[in-house]
C-alpha positions in Angstrom: 75.9 -27.4 -137.3 79.5 -27.4 -135.7 81.4 -28.2 -138.9 84.5 -28.6 -136.9 83.0 -31.0 -134.6 81.8 -33.3 -137.2 85.2 -33.3 -139.0 86.8 -34.5 -135.6 84.1 -36.8 -134.4 86.0 -40.0 -135.3 89.4 -39.6 -135.8 91.6 -37.3 -133.4 94.5 -37.2 -135.8 96.1 -38.1 -139.4 97.2 -41.7 -138.2 93.7 -42.9 -138.7 93.6 -43.8 -142.4 90.5 -44.0 -144.7 91.3 -47.8 -144.8 90.2 -48.2 -141.3 87.1 -46.5 -141.7 86.2 -48.7 -144.5 87.2 -52.3 -142.7 85.2 -51.0 -139.7 81.9 -50.0 -141.8 82.2 -53.3 -143.5 83.0 -55.2 -140.4 80.0 -54.0 -138.5 77.8 -54.4 -141.5 78.7 -57.9 -142.0 78.5 -58.5 -138.0 74.9 -56.7 -138.2 73.9 -59.3 -141.1 75.3 -62.4 -139.4 73.1 -61.6 -136.4 70.2 -61.1 -138.2 70.8 -64.4 -140.4 71.5 -66.8 -137.1 69.0 -67.7 -134.7 69.3 -69.1 -130.8 72.5 -68.9 -128.9 74.7 -68.3 -131.8 72.4 -65.1 -132.7 72.7 -63.9 -129.0 76.4 -64.2 -128.9 76.7 -62.6 -132.5 74.2 -59.7 -131.0 77.0 -59.0 -128.1 79.7 -59.3 -130.5 78.4 -57.1 -132.8 77.4 -54.6 -129.9 81.0 -54.7 -128.4 82.6 -54.4 -131.8 80.4 -51.0 -132.6 81.4 -49.5 -129.2 85.4 -50.3 -129.2 85.7 -49.2 -132.4 84.1 -45.8 -131.6 86.0 -45.6 -128.4 89.5 -46.3 -129.7 89.0 -42.9 -131.9 88.6 -41.0 -128.9 85.4 -39.3 -130.2 83.8 -36.0 -129.5 80.6 -36.7 -127.8 79.0 -33.8 -129.2 80.2 -34.8 -132.8 78.5 -38.4 -132.3 75.1 -36.7 -131.8 75.1 -37.4 -128.1 75.6 -33.9 -126.3 72.8 -31.4 -126.0 73.6 -29.2 -129.1 71.2 -29.4 -131.5 68.7 -31.3 -129.6 66.4 -28.6 -129.4 66.9 -27.8 -133.0 65.5 -31.8 -133.6 62.7 -31.7 -131.3 60.1 -31.1 -134.2 60.6 -34.4 -135.4 58.6 -35.6 -132.3 55.4 -33.8 -133.0 55.8 -34.3 -136.8 55.6 -38.3 -136.4 53.2 -38.2 -134.1 51.1 -36.4 -136.7 52.2 -38.9 -138.9 51.3 -41.8 -136.6 48.0 -40.1 -135.6 46.8 -40.0 -139.4 48.0 -44.0 -140.0 46.2 -45.2 -136.9 43.0 -43.7 -138.1 43.5 -45.1 -141.6 44.4 -48.3 -140.0 41.1 -48.0 -138.2 39.2 -47.1 -141.2 40.4 -50.4 -142.8 40.1 -52.3 -139.7 43.7 -53.5 -139.6 44.3 -51.4 -136.2 45.5 -53.9 -133.1 47.2 -54.1 -130.0 50.9 -54.9 -129.9 51.3 -58.8 -130.2 52.2 -60.7 -126.9 52.9 -57.7 -124.6 52.1 -57.8 -121.1 53.3 -54.5 -120.1 52.8 -52.0 -123.2 54.5 -49.2 -121.1 57.6 -51.1 -120.4 57.7 -52.4 -123.8 57.5 -48.9 -125.7 60.1 -47.5 -123.1 62.5 -50.3 -123.7 62.2 -49.7 -127.5 62.8 -46.2 -127.5 66.2 -47.2 -125.8 66.8 -49.8 -128.4 65.7 -47.1 -131.1 68.1 -44.7 -130.0 71.0 -47.2 -130.1 69.6 -47.8 -133.8 70.1 -44.2 -134.4 73.6 -44.2 -133.0 74.8 -47.1 -135.2 73.0 -45.5 -138.3 74.4 -41.7 -137.7 77.2 -41.7 -135.1 78.6 -45.0 -136.6 78.1 -45.5 -140.1 77.1 -42.0 -141.3 80.2 -40.0 -139.6 82.6 -42.7 -141.2 81.2 -42.8 -144.5 81.0 -39.1 -144.6 84.9 -38.8 -144.2 85.4 -41.6 -146.8 83.6 -40.5 -149.3 84.1 -36.3 -148.7 80.6 -35.8 -149.3 77.8 -35.5 -146.5 74.7 -35.7 -149.0 76.1 -38.8 -150.5 77.1 -40.4 -147.1 73.1 -39.7 -146.2 72.4 -41.6 -149.2 74.7 -44.9 -148.5 73.7 -45.0 -144.7 70.2 -44.9 -145.7 70.7 -48.0 -148.3 72.6 -50.0 -145.2 69.6 -49.3 -143.2 67.6 -50.4 -145.5 69.3 -53.5 -146.5 69.6 -55.0 -143.1 65.9 -54.8 -143.0 65.6 -57.2 -145.8 63.5 -59.4 -146.6 60.8 -57.4 -144.8 59.0 -55.6 -147.7 57.3 -52.7 -145.2 60.4 -51.9 -142.9 62.7 -52.2 -146.1 60.7 -49.2 -148.1 59.8 -47.6 -144.6 63.5 -47.5 -143.3 65.1 -46.4 -146.9 62.6 -43.3 -146.7 62.8 -43.0 -142.6 66.5 -43.7 -142.6 67.3 -40.7 -145.7 65.3 -38.1 -143.7 66.9 -39.2 -140.2 70.5 -38.9 -141.4 69.6 -35.4 -143.6 68.3 -34.0 -140.1 71.6 -35.7 -138.2 74.0 -33.7 -141.1 72.0 -30.8 -140.1 71.6 -30.9 -136.2 74.3 -33.6 -135.0 72.1 -34.9 -132.4 70.3 -38.2 -132.2 67.8 -38.4 -129.3 64.9 -37.0 -130.9 65.5 -38.9 -133.9 65.5 -42.1 -131.9 62.5 -41.2 -130.2 60.9 -40.6 -133.4 62.4 -43.7 -134.5 60.3 -45.9 -131.9 56.9 -44.0 -132.5 57.0 -44.7 -136.3 58.0 -48.3 -135.3 55.6 -48.8 -132.7 52.9 -47.2 -135.0 54.0 -49.4 -137.6 53.7 -52.8 -135.6 49.6 -51.9 -134.5 48.7 -50.6 -137.8 50.1 -52.9 -140.5 48.7 -56.4 -140.4 50.9 -59.0 -138.6 50.4 -61.6 -141.7 52.3 -58.8 -143.5 54.9 -57.2 -141.3 55.2 -60.3 -139.3 56.1 -58.8 -135.8 58.5 -56.5 -137.3 61.2 -59.4 -137.3 63.9 -59.2 -140.3 66.8 -61.8 -141.4 66.1 -65.4 -140.8 63.1 -64.2 -138.0 61.2 -63.0 -141.0 61.2 -66.0 -143.1 60.7 -68.8 -140.0 58.0 -66.5 -138.5 54.7 -68.7 -139.2 52.0 -66.7 -141.6 48.6 -66.3 -139.7 45.9 -68.2 -141.1 43.6 -65.6 -142.7 41.2 -68.1 -144.1 37.7 -68.0 -142.4 36.3 -71.5 -141.3 32.6 -71.7 -142.3 30.5 -73.0 -139.4 29.0 -76.4 -140.0 24.7 -75.9 -140.0 
């Protein structure tokens, strides 16, 4: 791990105070929550406002690209997570097959396109989790290990009230942040995130994970009727 790069990722000089990082973390988290708990046009607008806020407040610090995890350094050291998550995915699908819960992706006409776009979205989520929240929290609390725990906690909180995603994201978020703390690269972590997400989508029953929705979308999602209608004689 490049300690020098990790310490210069966000603030170029002493002008940046800890207060600015607190404001950025709380504001970004509040915007994410507001997006998740609204719907329709308001949610769409909040989504783009949130994305713009995260990108702009990252850029104003004139960050080191490598320190953000967007370079090539650390990529080779992190590639092991992809075969590891593939083994977990294979085991999960095998268990789901035995239990009878294995099912195709919901409402997807082109599974390849959906999977590819989800990988991009997963990498952006890793950017938010590690390159934004973790790096700021690491500077604020002066402890990389505590920053890992706090970042994983925030990651889990934004997946409320989906019980499956909250529990998985708490553990997976902790693992991802711990790996990032060591290698400072988000690409393999993003791919692993996508594989894990798609695995949950096809192995956990829809009436439980409700098409992977969180926030108000989880609450408004119609539950699948699991009652079996008896045929009339």
